[in-house]
C-alpha positions in Angstrom: 97.5 105.6 87.6 94.6 104.7 89.9 93.7 107.3 92.5 93.6 106.4 96.1 89.9 107.0 96.4 89.3 104.6 93.5 91.6 102.0 95.0 89.9 102.4 98.4 86.4 102.0 96.9 87.5 98.9 94.8 89.1 97.2 97.9 86.2 97.9 100.3 83.5 96.9 97.8 85.2 93.6 97.0 86.0 92.5 100.6 83.6 94.2 103.1 79.9 94.4 103.8 78.6 97.7 105.1 75.7 95.9 106.7 78.0 93.8 108.9 81.3 95.8 109.2 82.1 99.3 110.2 84.4 100.6 107.4 86.1 103.9 107.9 88.4 105.7 105.5 91.0 108.4 106.5 90.1 107.8 110.1 92.3 109.3 112.8 93.1 107.0 115.8 96.1 106.1 118.0 98.0 109.3 117.1 97.8 108.6 113.3 95.5 108.3 110.4 94.3 105.0 108.9 93.7 104.9 105.2 91.2 102.1 105.8 90.0 100.8 109.1 87.5 98.0 109.5 85.8 96.8 112.6 84.1 93.5 112.1 80.7 92.5 113.5 82.7 90.4 116.0 84.4 93.5 117.2 87.9 93.0 115.9 89.7 95.7 113.9 92.1 95.8 110.9 94.0 98.8 109.6 95.1 99.0 106.0 97.8 101.4 105.0 97.9 102.2 101.3 101.3 102.9 99.8 101.9 103.9 96.2 105.7 104.5 96.3 108.8 103.0 98.0 109.6 106.4 99.5 106.1 106.6 101.1 106.5 103.0 102.4 109.9 103.7 104.0 108.6 106.9 105.6 105.9 104.9 107.4 108.7 103.3 109.5 110.2 106.6 110.5 107.0 108.0 112.1 107.5 108.9 115.7 104.7 109.4 118.2 104.5 110.5 121.8 102.4 108.9 124.4 100.0 111.6 125.7 100.3 110.5 129.3 103.9 109.4 129.7 105.4 111.6 127.0 107.4 108.5 125.9 108.4 108.6 122.2 108.0 105.5 120.0 108.0 104.3 116.4 104.7 103.4 114.9 105.6 99.9 113.9 107.2 99.2 117.3 104.0 100.1 118.9 102.0 97.9 116.5 104.2 94.9 116.8 104.2 94.8 120.6 100.4 94.9 120.7 100.2 98.4 122.2 97.8 99.3 119.4 94.1 99.9 118.9 93.7 97.5 116.0 94.0 93.7 116.1 95.6 93.5 112.6 97.7 95.8 110.3 98.2 95.3 106.6 99.9 97.2 103.7 98.0 97.6 100.4 100.7 98.0 97.7 101.1 97.9 93.9 102.2 94.5 92.6 105.9 93.9 93.2 106.7 97.3 94.7 108.2 96.0 97.9 109.9 92.7 98.5 107.8 90.8 101.2 111.0 90.1 103.2 111.4 93.9 103.8 108.0 94.1 105.5 107.8 93.2 109.2 106.2 89.8 110.0 103.3 91.3 111.9 102.1 93.1 108.8 99.8 91.6 106.2 100.6 92.2 102.6 97.9 92.7 99.9 99.1 93.7 96.5 96.9 95.1 93.8 97.1 95.3 90.0 95.2 97.9 88.2 94.5 97.6 84.5 93.9 101.2 83.2 92.3 100.0 80.0 89.5 98.0 81.7 89.6 99.9 85.0 89.7 96.5 86.7 91.6 96.2 89.9 92.6 92.8 91.3 93.9 92.1 94.8 96.3 89.4 95.9 96.8 88.5 99.6 100.6 87.8 99.8 100.7 87.4 103.6 98.0 87.4 106.3 98.6 89.8 109.2 99.4 88.5 112.6 96.9 89.3 115.4 98.8 91.7 117.6 96.4 91.4 120.5 93.1 89.7 121.4 91.2 92.6 122.9 88.0 93.7 121.0 88.1 97.2 119.5 85.0 98.4 121.4 86.8 97.6 124.7 89.6 99.9 123.8 87.7 103.0 122.6 85.1 105.3 124.0 82.2 104.4 121.7 80.3 107.7 122.3 83.3 109.8 121.6 84.1 107.8 118.5 80.6 108.2 117.2 80.8 112.0 117.7 84.1 112.1 115.9 82.7 110.0 113.0 79.7 112.4 112.7 82.1 115.4 112.7 84.4 113.9 110.1 81.4 112.9 108.0 80.2 116.5 108.0 83.5 117.9 107.0 83.9 115.3 104.2 80.4 116.2 103.0 81.5 119.8 102.8 84.7 118.9 100.9 82.8 116.7 98.4 80.4 119.5 97.7 83.4 121.8 97.2 81.9 124.3 99.7 84.6 124.2 102.4 86.8 126.8 100.8 83.8 129.0 100.1 82.4 129.0 103.7 83.6 131.1 106.6 83.6 128.6 109.5 84.4 129.3 113.1 87.2 127.3 114.7 86.4 123.6 115.2 84.3 122.7 118.2 86.5 121.5 121.0 83.8 119.4 122.8 84.4 121.3 126.0 81.7 123.3 127.7 
């Protein structure tokens, strides 16, 4: 079975250019985490949610979130489908044939993958293109300076994890950003 990190690397390296696109993995936004989020050079964004099992896929539609200002509760895919969402597009990245396309909401793109463990080759098949849920560019919806700071912090923590040092270090509580 392919690991999520290998699948992510294969997908990104086949379809995106780090010189033109901002490609983030395990990025937190809009009250949840995106497995892959891409902001194109034109400023439009696309979230890809990776699912390896039917149970994990079904759980994605049960996720509730609360609006920080209004305290209103909503389901993740209701928020996405009505355009009240930071990304312009949303797609699922799934193993071949795991979920019938009719069970996936129309606003979602579907990309299926097939991984050959003998050759370690992974192929991707776009089953359905995602619908654009709104026309607003990503950079008009986010605080760019705050996002860059968050990205730098996340990069630092990921670097510690990769080096295997995080559990060995005694770190103070995370910096709140408040002075």
